[in-house]
C-alpha positions as CSV (number, residue, x, y, z in Angstrom):
1,X,-75.5,27.7,-39.7
2,X,-73.4,26.4,-42.6
3,X,-70.3,24.2,-41.9
4,X,-67.5,23.3,-44.3
5,X,-66.0,19.8,-44.0
6,X,-62.6,19.5,-45.7
7,X,-61.7,15.8,-45.4
8,X,-60.3,13.4,-48.1
9,X,-61.7,10.3,-46.5
10,X,-65.1,10.5,-48.1
11,X,-66.8,7.9,-45.9
12,X,-65.7,9.9,-42.8
13,X,-66.7,13.2,-44.4
14,X,-70.1,11.7,-45.3
15,X,-70.6,10.4,-41.7
16,X,-69.8,13.8,-40.3
17,X,-72.2,15.4,-42.7
18,X,-74.9,13.0,-41.6
19,X,-74.2,13.8,-37.9
20,X,-74.5,17.5,-38.6
21,X,-77.7,17.1,-40.5
22,X,-79.3,15.2,-37.7
23,X,-78.4,18.2,-35.4
24,X,-79.8,20.8,-37.8
25,X,-76.5,22.0,-39.3
26,X,-76.1,22.5,-43.0
27,X,-72.7,21.4,-44.4
28,X,-70.7,21.1,-47.6
29,X,-67.9,18.6,-48.3
30,X,-64.6,19.2,-50.1
31,X,-62.2,16.3,-50.4
32,X,-58.9,18.0,-51.4
33,X,-57.0,21.0,-50.0
34,X,-57.3,23.2,-53.1
35,X,-61.0,23.0,-53.4
36,X,-61.3,23.3,-49.6
37,X,-59.3,26.5,-49.5
38,X,-61.3,28.0,-52.4
39,X,-64.5,27.2,-50.6
40,X,-63.3,28.6,-47.2
41,X,-62.1,31.8,-48.9
42,X,-65.7,32.6,-49.9
43,X,-66.2,33.4,-46.2
44,X,-69.8,32.1,-46.2
45,X,-69.2,29.4,-43.6
46,X,-69.8,29.7,-39.8
47,X,-67.3,27.0,-39.0
48,X,-64.8,24.7,-40.7
49,X,-63.9,21.1,-39.9
50,X,-60.4,20.6,-41.4
51,X,-58.3,17.5,-41.9
52,X,-54.5,18.2,-41.9
53,X,-53.3,15.5,-44.3
54,X,-55.0,16.5,-47.6
55,X,-54.1,16.1,-51.2
56,X,-52.9,19.3,-53.2
57,X,-52.8,21.6,-50.2
58,X,-52.4,20.4,-46.6
59,X,-54.5,21.7,-43.7
60,X,-51.8,23.8,-42.1
61,X,-51.3,25.8,-45.3
62,X,-55.0,26.2,-45.7
63,X,-55.1,27.6,-42.2
64,X,-52.3,30.0,-42.8
65,X,-53.8,31.2,-46.0
66,X,-57.2,31.8,-44.4
67,X,-55.7,33.9,-41.5
68,X,-53.5,35.8,-44.0
69,X,-56.7,36.8,-45.8
70,X,-58.3,37.8,-42.5
71,X,-60.8,35.0,-42.7
72,X,-61.7,34.5,-39.0
73,X,-64.1,31.6,-39.3
74,X,-63.6,29.1,-36.4
75,X,-61.6,26.0,-37.4
76,X,-61.6,22.6,-35.8
77,X,-58.7,20.5,-36.9
78,X,-59.8,16.8,-37.2
79,X,-56.8,14.5,-37.8
80,X,-55.0,11.3,-36.8
81,X,-51.9,13.3,-35.9
82,X,-52.4,13.9,-32.2
83,X,-49.0,14.4,-30.5
84,X,-48.6,17.5,-28.4
85,X,-46.3,19.0,-31.0
86,X,-48.9,18.5,-33.7
87,X,-51.5,20.1,-31.6
88,X,-49.3,23.1,-30.8
89,X,-48.4,23.5,-34.5
90,X,-52.1,23.4,-35.5
91,X,-53.2,25.9,-32.9
92,X,-50.2,28.2,-33.7
93,X,-51.2,28.1,-37.4
94,X,-54.6,29.6,-36.5
95,X,-56.9,26.7,-35.5
96,X,-59.4,27.2,-32.8
97,X,-59.7,23.7,-31.6
98,X,-58.2,20.2,-32.2
99,X,-60.0,16.8,-32.3
100,X,-58.1,13.6,-32.8
101,X,-59.4,10.7,-34.9
102,X,-61.3,8.6,-33.9
103,X,-63.6,11.1,-32.2
104,X,-66.7,10.9,-30.2
105,X,-69.8,12.3,-31.9
106,X,-71.0,14.2,-28.8
107,X,-67.6,15.7,-28.2
108,X,-67.5,17.0,-31.8
109,X,-70.9,18.6,-31.4
110,X,-69.9,20.1,-28.1
111,X,-66.8,21.6,-29.7
112,X,-68.9,23.1,-32.5
113,X,-71.4,24.6,-30.0
114,X,-68.5,26.1,-27.9
115,X,-66.8,27.7,-30.9
116,X,-69.9,29.2,-32.4
117,X,-70.8,30.7,-29.0
118,X,-67.3,32.1,-28.8
119,X,-67.6,33.6,-32.2
120,X,-70.8,35.5,-31.4
121,X,-69.4,36.5,-28.0
122,X,-72.7,35.6,-26.4
123,X,-74.8,32.5,-26.3
124,X,-77.5,33.0,-28.9
125,X,-80.0,30.2,-29.5
126,X,-82.6,32.5,-30.9
127,X,-82.4,35.4,-33.4
128,X,-84.9,38.3,-33.2
129,X,-86.0,41.1,-35.5
130,X,-89.0,43.4,-34.8
131,X,-91.8,41.0,-33.9
132,X,-90.3,37.8,-35.1
133,X,-88.1,35.3,-33.3
134,X,-86.2,32.5,-35.0
135,X,-85.3,29.4,-32.9
136,X,-81.9,28.2,-34.1
137,X,-82.4,24.7,-32.5
138,X,-85.7,23.7,-34.2
139,X,-86.0,26.2,-37.0
140,X,-89.4,27.5,-35.7
141,X,-90.3,31.1,-36.5
142,X,-92.5,32.8,-34.0
143,X,-94.5,36.1,-34.3
144,X,-94.9,37.9,-31.0
145,X,-97.7,40.1,-32.4
146,X,-100.0,37.2,-33.2
147,X,-98.5,34.3,-31.2
148,X,-98.4,32.2,-34.4
149,X,-95.4,30.1,-35.3
150,X,-94.3,28.0,-38.3
151,X,-91.4,25.7,-38.9
152,X,-89.0,26.7,-41.7
153,X,-87.4,24.5,-44.2
154,X,-83.6,24.2,-44.1
155,X,-82.9,26.8,-46.8
156,X,-85.6,29.1,-45.6
157,X,-84.0,29.0,-42.2
158,X,-80.5,29.7,-43.6
159,X,-81.9,32.7,-45.6
160,X,-83.8,34.3,-42.6
161,X,-80.8,33.6,-40.3
162,X,-78.6,35.4,-42.8
163,X,-81.0,38.4,-43.2
164,X,-81.4,38.9,-39.5
165,X,-77.7,38.6,-38.8
166,X,-77.1,41.3,-41.4
167,X,-80.3,43.2,-40.9
168,X,-78.7,46.6,-41.7
169,X,-77.2,45.4,-45.0
170,X,-78.6,44.8,-48.4
171,X,-78.0,41.1,-49.2
172,X,-77.3,40.4,-52.9
173,X,-78.7,37.4,-54.8
174,X,-75.1,36.2,-55.2
175,X,-74.6,36.2,-51.5
176,X,-77.9,34.3,-51.0
177,X,-76.8,31.7,-53.5
178,X,-73.4,31.3,-51.8
179,X,-75.0,31.0,-48.3
180,X,-77.8,28.5,-49.3
181,X,-75.9,26.3,-51.8
182,X,-72.2,26.9,-51.1
183,X,-70.0,26.1,-54.2
184,X,-73.1,24.7,-55.9
185,X,-74.5,28.2,-56.1
186,X,-72.0,29.1,-58.8
187,X,-74.0,27.0,-61.3
188,X,-77.5,28.3,-60.3
189,X,-79.6,31.0,-61.7
190,X,-80.6,34.1,-59.7
191,X,-84.2,33.0,-59.7
192,X,-83.3,30.3,-57.3
193,X,-82.7,33.0,-54.7
194,X,-85.9,34.7,-55.7
195,X,-87.8,31.5,-55.2
196,X,-86.7,31.1,-51.6
197,X,-87.2,34.7,-50.8
198,X,-90.8,34.2,-52.1
199,X,-91.2,31.0,-49.9
200,X,-90.0,32.9,-46.8
201,X,-92.2,35.9,-47.5
202,X,-95.3,33.7,-47.6
203,X,-94.4,32.1,-44.2
204,X,-93.7,35.4,-42.6
205,X,-97.0,36.7,-43.9
206,X,-98.8,33.5,-42.7
207,X,-97.8,34.1,-39.1
208,X,-99.0,37.7,-39.3
209,X,-95.7,39.5,-38.8
210,X,-95.0,43.2,-39.6
211,X,-91.7,42.2,-41.0
212,X,-91.2,42.2,-44.8
213,X,-88.3,41.3,-47.1
214,X,-87.8,44.4,-49.2
215,X,-86.4,44.1,-52.7
216,X,-83.8,46.8,-53.4
217,X,-83.7,47.5,-57.1
218,X,-80.6,46.1,-58.8
219,X,-79.1,45.3,-55.4
220,X,-80.7,42.6,-53.4
221,X,-82.9,42.3,-50.3
222,X,-83.1,43.8,-46.8
223,X,-85.4,43.3,-43.8
224,X,-87.7,46.1,-42.8
225,X,-90.9,46.7,-40.7
226,X,-94.2,47.5,-42.4
227,X,-95.8,49.7,-39.8
228,X,-99.0,50.0,-41.9
229,X,-99.7,46.3,-41.8
């Protein structure tokens, strides 16, 4: 899961990122509203933590722009403005939840879990495809055919999570770069995506799964089952 943090107080943003990292979430930080909006509009994030009082573009206008563009990513407003009127304004503008500063770490994590469950409609801690099962809590990949398992690295996990969640679609190298590196992916070469596809293929092969990552010529990658394996 990838989370966008839009917060102009960098020490706070950095602290939130560290909390998320300790709980197996990947996150990116933007410290002004303009860059935050541009990042959010890529629609690669599973959740956004958004401050209201931001330079260049404020949080409410970011929210309105996202919803106007049919970006339905869950948004938690994190701000010092905590009056009832502020809360109502934020929720009416398209926010999904509201957390006042200073906040409790466990409460923030609980809000994130609640919103991501709501987004998926059902509680999903594991993702499955054919004979593999990916544990979203500890990044373990299990093969039911052989009983073998292996722990994935952070980017390997994000890649497989993305492929399983979009198992009927061809995922392009551009989409992989966006998902694994966020805005940093704009400056990376396509072979960065190829490298992590290769890493993931080796781990899937190691556990003896029938799943393969098929390269679609001039398009990208898609999951399929090798019945001859």
